[in-house]
C-alpha positions, 0 to 999 in steps of 0.5 A, a space after each residue: 964833929 964827933 956827933 956828925 961822925 957818929 951820925 955818918 957811921 950809923 947811916 953807913 952801917 945801916 946802909 952796908 947791912 941793907 946792901 949786903 942783904 940785897 946781894 943775890 945768894 951765890 949758893 956755891 957753899 963748899 963747892 967753891 973750894 973744890 973748883 965746882 963753882 964758877 969763880 970767874 964768871 962775869 958779873 951783871 951790871 946791877 950786881 957790879 954796881 951794888 958791889 961798888 956801893 957796898 964797898 964805898 959804904 963799908 969803907 966809910 963805916 971802917 974809917 969812921 970807926 977808926 977815927 972815933 975809936 982812936 980818938 983822933 977827932 974831938 
């Protein structure tokens, strides 16, 4: 079971990195703090789907890290 979780963790980590790199750059920088950026603009369909998939892979990575790190699974 530990080997399977390690495999899932590696795959989800790699996928999270790749998906984050696929996101389009916002380019707002410090302008977002002053309100100069469009914070509440609607997302395009592809960007929204990419956000959802990235969140899923990141969550799987975090959960497997907790399970393996805490020694819950043997």
